[in-house]
C-alpha positions as CSV (number, residue, x, y, z in Angstrom):
1,M,-206.2,20.5,134.7
2,L,-203.2,22.2,133.1
3,E,-204.9,25.6,133.6
4,I,-205.1,24.9,137.4
5,I,-201.4,24.0,137.6
6,K,-200.4,26.9,135.4
7,G,-202.5,29.3,137.5
8,T,-200.9,28.0,140.7
9,L,-197.3,28.1,139.3
10,L,-197.4,31.3,137.3
11,D,-200.4,33.5,138.2
12,K,-200.4,32.9,142.0
13,Y,-196.7,31.9,142.5
14,A,-196.2,33.8,145.7
15,S,-199.7,34.9,146.5
16,I,-201.2,34.0,149.9
17,S,-204.3,36.1,149.3
18,G,-207.5,34.5,148.3
19,R,-208.6,30.9,148.5
20,A,-207.7,27.6,146.9
21,N,-210.2,24.8,146.8
22,R,-209.4,21.1,147.2
23,T,-209.1,20.6,143.4
24,E,-206.4,23.2,143.1
25,Y,-204.5,22.0,146.1
26,W,-204.5,18.3,145.3
27,L,-203.7,18.8,141.7
28,W,-200.7,20.8,142.8
29,V,-199.6,18.0,145.1
30,L,-200.1,15.5,142.3
31,C,-198.0,17.7,139.9
32,Q,-195.2,17.8,142.5
33,F,-195.4,14.0,143.0
34,V,-195.1,13.3,139.2
35,L,-192.2,15.8,139.0
36,G,-190.5,14.0,141.8
37,I,-190.8,10.7,140.0
38,V,-189.4,12.3,136.8
39,V,-186.4,13.8,138.7
40,S,-185.8,10.4,140.5
41,A,-185.3,8.8,137.1
42,F,-182.1,10.8,136.8
43,M,-180.7,9.0,139.8
44,A,-179.9,6.1,137.4
45,V,-178.0,8.4,135.1
46,S,-175.9,10.3,137.6
47,D,-176.1,10.9,141.4
48,T,-174.7,14.4,140.9
49,L,-177.3,15.3,138.2
50,Y,-180.0,13.9,140.4
51,Y,-179.0,16.0,143.4
52,V,-178.6,19.2,141.3
53,L,-182.1,18.7,139.7
54,L,-183.6,17.8,143.1
55,G,-182.2,21.0,144.6
56,I,-183.4,23.2,141.7
57,V,-186.9,21.7,141.8
58,T,-187.2,21.9,145.5
59,V,-186.2,25.6,145.6
60,A,-188.4,26.4,142.7
61,L,-191.5,24.7,144.1
62,L,-191.1,25.6,147.8
63,L,-192.7,29.0,147.7
64,P,-195.7,28.1,145.5
65,S,-196.3,25.0,147.7
66,I,-196.5,27.0,150.9
67,C,-198.7,29.6,149.2
68,V,-201.2,27.2,147.8
69,A,-201.4,25.5,151.3
70,I,-202.1,28.8,152.9
71,R,-204.8,29.6,150.4
72,R,-206.2,26.2,151.0
73,L,-206.4,27.0,154.7
74,H,-208.1,30.2,153.8
75,D,-210.7,28.2,152.0
76,T,-211.5,26.4,155.2
77,G,-211.8,29.7,157.1
78,R,-208.4,29.4,158.9
79,G,-205.6,31.9,158.8
80,G,-202.1,31.2,157.3
81,G,-200.6,30.7,160.8
82,W,-202.2,27.3,160.9
83,F,-199.5,26.2,158.3
84,F,-196.9,26.1,161.1
85,I,-198.7,23.1,162.6
86,V,-196.6,21.0,160.3
87,L,-193.6,21.8,162.5
88,I,-195.1,19.5,165.3
89,P,-193.6,16.1,164.6
90,L,-196.0,13.4,163.4
91,V,-199.2,14.9,164.9
92,G,-198.8,18.2,163.1
93,A,-198.4,16.4,159.7
94,I,-201.5,14.3,160.3
95,W,-203.5,17.3,161.5
96,F,-202.4,19.3,158.4
97,L,-203.5,16.5,156.1
98,V,-206.9,16.5,157.8
99,L,-207.1,20.3,157.3
100,M,-206.3,19.9,153.6
101,L,-209.0,17.3,153.2
102,L,-211.8,19.4,154.8
103,P,-214.3,21.0,152.5
104,G,-214.1,24.7,152.0
105,E,-216.6,27.1,153.3
106,P,-219.5,27.2,150.9
107,E,-219.9,31.0,151.1
108,T,-217.7,34.0,150.9
109,N,-215.4,34.3,153.9
110,R,-212.9,36.9,155.2
111,F,-210.4,35.6,152.7
112,G,-212.5,36.1,149.6
113,D,-215.1,34.6,147.3
114,V,-215.6,30.9,146.9
115,P,-213.0,29.5,144.4
116,T,-214.5,28.2,141.2
117,T,-211.6,26.0,140.0
118,S,-212.9,22.7,138.7
119,L,-211.7,19.9,136.4
C-alpha cells in the first residue's frame, strides 16, 4: 500500500502518461483524506497554523491528484480532457465519480499496458 502511494507521489508526481487502476486511484484518495484529518487536528491548536498547513498540503497535492485522475481516465479508455467534466456543477462531480468507479479496460489500450498495481 505504501509503495502505491510512494509511486503516485514521487515516481509519477506530474506524469499524465500511462494508466492508473482503481486501487492506485482510491488509495491516493484515501491518503489525501487521512492527511486532511491530520491537518484538521491542527485547527484546535491554532487557526493560523491550520490555514498555513492546509495551504501547503493543498498546493503540494494538487498536481499529483490531477495527474492520477487523468491516468485513471486513461485506464477506462478516455482521454485526459474528460477531467474537465468536474467543472460542471453537481452533475459533473457525480459523473466524474462514476468514471472513477468504472473498471479499467482489460487489455492494452492507446494509453499503455494494463496497470499491475495491487495490494
